[in-house]
N, C-alpha and C positions, 0 to 999 in steps of 0.2 A: 175806112174812110178816113183821112186825116184825124187826128185827135183835136186839130186845130178845129173843126166842123160837130164834134159830137159834145155838148155839154150836160148830157145826163150822167156820162161815165167820170166827169170831172168832181160833179155834185157829188156824185158814192164814193168818189176818193176822198173828197175832201170835207165832205159835209156829215155828221151823224146823221143815220137813219131817221132817227126820233125826231131831228129836227125838221127834214126834209116834207113832216107830214103834218107840221104844223103850220098856224096861219099865218104866224108871223112870219114864218120863209115866204109863202106863197103873196103875201102883201110885198114881202120884200122883192120877189120877183116882178112884180108886178110895178113897183117905183121903179126899176132897173130895165124894166124894158120900154116903159116911159121915155126913158132919159138917151134912147137910141134914136140915128136918124129913123124916119118913118121905113124907110127900104130895108134896111136892115130888120127891122121889126117886125115887118111884114114878112118875111122872108123865115126870120125864126121862128114864127107862130105856127106859120104853115106848116113847116117841115117839121121841126123840133114838138110843138104839139099838138097838134091836127094829123100828123105823120103824112102830109101828103107828098111823094117824092118829088125830085126836081126835075124829072122828065114828064111830068103833069105841071108842074109850075112854067117851066117853060112854054109849052104847047098853048096854054090857059093867057100868059102873062105878052109870049113874043121875045121874052129876053131870053139872050144865051145860056145855058145848063149853068157854064163858067163863071156867069158876071151874077147865077144865085148862088153857084158857090163862096163866089168872092164875098158879096153880102152878107153870107151865115158865118162865114169863117173871122169875119169883124166883128158883126154883131157877138159871139163866143168869147171872141178874145176879150171883147168890151164887158160882157156878162161875169167873166171870169175876175176881171179887174174887179169890179164892181163885189164881187162876192168874197174875194180875198182882200179889200178892205173892211165890209161889213164883218169879215168874222175878226179883225184885229183890233175893232172899235173897241 
């Protein structure tokens, strides 16, 4: 899977483990998710947090896997940018 689609690997490489386990991180993730367009947020949460495969999402939504992949990619890129800014504040 493309690195643009995997958020948790980026987190592991860029944030200390101790921070990932804090309420502060989860609160910030929720704030960042709220800033995403609904379509991107839904795909990200469904795939990354609920661990639902793209094929299953495509069957349930009627959207193509490529559409879902694109939405996830944009969500991951926006979330990375958000957390890079957050770390530098």
